[in-house]
C-alpha positions in Angstrom: 14.6 18.5 0.2 14.5 14.9 -1.0 15.2 16.1 -4.6 18.4 17.6 -3.3 19.4 14.1 -2.2 18.7 12.8 -5.8 15.5 11.1 -4.7 12.7 11.2 -7.2 9.5 12.5 -5.6 5.9 12.2 -6.7 3.5 14.2 -4.6 0.0 12.9 -4.0 -2.2 15.2 -2.0 -5.5 13.3 -1.9 -5.8 10.2 0.3 -7.9 8.4 -2.3 -5.3 9.1 -5.0 -2.6 8.0 -2.7 -4.1 4.5 -2.3 -4.7 4.3 -6.1 -1.2 5.5 -7.0 0.6 3.2 -4.5 -1.0 0.1 -6.0 0.0 1.1 -9.6 3.5 2.3 -8.8 6.4 0.4 -7.4 8.0 3.0 -5.2 11.3 2.4 -3.4 10.1 4.5 -0.5 6.9 6.0 0.9 6.9 9.3 2.8 3.6 9.9 4.7 2.8 13.1 6.5 0.7 12.0 9.4 -0.3 15.5 10.3 -1.8 16.3 6.9 -5.6 16.6 6.8 -7.3 13.3 5.8 -4.3 11.1 6.5 -5.4 8.1 8.5 -3.7 5.0 9.7 -6.0 2.9 7.6 -4.8 4.5 4.4 -1.2 3.6 5.2 -2.2 0.1 6.1 -4.0 -0.3 2.9 -1.2 1.2 0.9 1.4 -1.1 2.4 -0.6 -4.3 1.9 0.5 -5.0 -1.7 4.2 -4.3 -0.9 5.0 -4.9 2.7 8.7 -4.5 2.0 8.4 -0.9 0.9 10.0 1.2 3.6 7.9 4.0 5.0 9.1 7.3 6.6 6.5 9.1 8.6 6.5 12.8 8.9 5.1 14.3 12.1 5.4 17.6 14.0 7.3 17.6 17.3 4.8 16.7 20.0 2.1 15.7 17.4 -0.8 13.7 18.7 -0.2 11.4 15.7 3.5 10.8 16.4 2.7 7.5 18.2 0.8 6.2 15.2 3.6 7.3 12.9 6.1 5.4 15.0 4.0 2.3 15.0 3.2 2.3 11.3 6.4 3.7 9.7 9.8 2.3 9.6 11.4 5.6 10.4 10.2 9.0 11.6 11.3 12.5 10.5 10.0 15.5 12.5 8.7 18.6 10.8 10.2 20.9 9.9 12.6 18.3 8.5 16.3 18.9 8.6 18.6 17.6 5.9 20.7 15.6 8.3 17.6 13.9 9.8 16.6 12.8 6.3 20.0 11.5 5.5 20.3 9.6 8.8 16.9 7.9 8.4 17.3 7.1 4.7 20.7 5.5 5.3 19.2 3.6 8.3 16.7 2.2 5.8 19.4 1.3 3.3 18.5 4.0 0.8 21.4 5.6 -1.0 21.4 9.4 -1.3 23.5 12.0 -3.1 24.6 13.3 0.3 28.3 13.1 1.1 
């Protein structure tokens, strides 16, 4: 869905790889699925440490037990399954330009 908005996406599925990749890349945005197996708040804290200005969008299921953590650690929250308008709204709120009209 983000690619439809002309946002380049790099998928990292292993928490250890995530921490390594985030320190070697300079992303404009982090999207973290808080409901994915192995995703812990500590990983996000460690990943944000080098670049505290990088905005983070947290993904969480409606009524997820991890939604509170996502709200505390992320700059914005998108619920799963994400809807295009929700992405556009949160990205614009964070000052990220999209291809959406």
